[in-house]
Legacy VTK file of the C-alpha trace (Angstrom):
# vtk DataFile Version 3.0
C-alpha trace
ASCII
DATASET POLYDATA
POINTS 135 float
-8.321 11.347 17.764
-11.430 11.856 15.430
-12.209 15.418 16.284
-11.653 17.268 12.961
-11.472 20.851 11.837
-13.053 22.591 8.938
-12.021 21.028 5.645
-10.092 18.258 7.313
-10.097 14.698 6.629
-9.020 11.583 8.336
-8.264 8.634 6.241
-7.869 5.208 7.897
-6.214 2.431 5.948
-4.101 -0.555 6.136
-0.991 -0.070 3.986
-0.483 -3.835 3.328
-3.801 -3.686 1.162
-3.467 -2.536 -2.372
-7.183 -1.492 -2.428
-6.524 0.739 0.689
-3.434 2.219 -0.889
-5.335 3.071 -4.273
-8.160 4.725 -2.093
-5.702 6.766 -0.174
-4.110 7.992 -3.571
-7.634 9.210 -4.659
-8.303 10.774 -1.200
-5.181 12.820 -1.527
-6.566 14.391 -4.726
-9.199 16.274 -2.592
-6.769 19.212 -2.550
-9.204 21.649 -0.749
-8.851 19.527 2.434
-6.254 18.787 4.838
-5.599 15.183 4.836
-4.437 13.341 7.947
-3.764 9.588 7.272
-3.923 6.794 9.906
-2.238 3.721 8.728
-3.509 1.052 11.027
-0.767 -1.085 10.356
1.624 1.337 11.852
-0.520 3.286 14.178
-1.607 1.655 17.326
-5.296 2.362 17.913
-6.843 1.700 21.491
-10.108 0.088 22.415
-11.529 3.681 22.986
-10.503 4.790 19.466
-12.272 1.841 17.834
-15.369 2.523 19.968
-15.294 6.167 18.990
-14.795 5.036 15.418
-17.933 2.765 15.597
-19.916 5.888 16.871
-18.798 8.239 14.111
-19.722 5.526 11.580
-23.134 4.849 13.322
-22.541 1.150 13.301
-22.322 -1.489 16.012
-18.759 -2.659 17.157
-19.213 -5.789 15.085
-19.473 -3.863 11.880
-15.986 -2.663 12.214
-14.810 -6.138 11.299
-13.752 -6.929 7.833
-15.896 -9.882 6.782
-13.457 -10.661 4.034
-10.567 -11.299 6.689
-9.036 -14.677 6.563
-10.234 -15.505 10.037
-13.663 -13.793 10.319
-15.769 -16.639 9.384
-14.096 -19.054 11.742
-13.357 -16.975 14.686
-15.898 -14.065 14.715
-19.070 -14.728 12.688
-20.076 -17.981 14.487
-19.212 -16.810 18.016
-20.754 -14.371 20.529
-18.587 -11.586 21.948
-19.352 -8.589 24.074
-18.627 -5.394 22.562
-15.613 -5.065 24.765
-14.320 -8.386 23.549
-14.689 -7.257 20.165
-12.773 -3.990 20.919
-9.947 -6.190 22.564
-9.731 -8.169 19.291
-9.342 -5.214 17.109
-6.733 -3.663 19.437
-4.724 -6.890 19.363
-5.174 -7.469 15.559
-5.880 -4.193 13.631
-5.822 -6.032 10.482
-9.288 -7.179 11.225
-10.560 -3.596 10.786
-12.617 -3.045 7.717
-10.759 -0.392 5.841
-10.463 2.081 4.229
-12.541 4.728 6.239
-12.854 8.256 5.480
-13.712 10.584 8.341
-14.720 14.225 7.525
-16.956 16.984 9.152
-20.259 15.407 7.893
-19.377 12.033 9.459
-17.603 9.003 8.544
-17.959 5.889 6.111
-16.385 3.020 4.813
-15.169 3.137 1.364
-16.258 0.036 -0.553
-14.096 0.983 -3.650
-10.990 3.169 -4.250
-13.184 5.516 -6.330
-15.700 6.307 -3.649
-13.893 9.526 -2.598
-15.436 11.203 -5.581
-18.913 10.353 -4.489
-18.653 11.936 -0.919
-20.660 15.131 -0.436
-17.647 17.410 0.092
-17.527 20.918 -0.893
-14.713 21.190 -3.294
-14.086 24.713 -4.962
-18.028 25.564 -4.229
-19.127 22.277 -5.918
-20.935 19.488 -4.194
-20.979 16.259 -5.762
-24.220 14.195 -5.563
-23.612 10.580 -4.285
-26.413 9.479 -6.475
-24.633 10.413 -9.673
-23.283 7.510 -11.569
-19.659 8.070 -12.933
LINES 1 136
135 0 1 2 3 4 5 6 7 8 9 10 11 12 13 14 15 16 17 18 19 20 21 22 23 24 25 26 27 28 29 30 31 32 33 34 35 36 37 38 39 40 41 42 43 44 45 46 47 48 49 50 51 52 53 54 55 56 57 58 59 60 61 62 63 64 65 66 67 68 69 70 71 72 73 74 75 76 77 78 79 80 81 82 83 84 85 86 87 88 89 90 91 92 93 94 95 96 97 98 99 100 101 102 103 104 105 106 107 108 109 110 111 112 113 114 115 116 117 118 119 120 121 122 123 124 125 126 127 128 129 130 131 132 133 134
């Protein structure tokens, strides 16, 4: 699911979240790229998809969880789960996934702000944007 071609971007977001929808809008402005959206509110992801996503992001499974989610503190933070248990939780309730996530040839990353798409080191019309620039 996360294998990409040249100049292809996969954008994972939750359509019920305003910040995610704004970030998706900015991501679609990367017009030199083919955009494939995955709305986790409508597209079911399997445990394997979540495991692959963690690998792409280079993070442990627990880092896929949105720490701002209503039930994170009471159900996840203080408990001890196996990776398989965590994958099952994400599969049953994908709203727990920390989004938005942008996946491209260079790898994947969480977007902390809707504006983060302009800081990603993607070649757009021969120009590379330095992620250390402050805009």
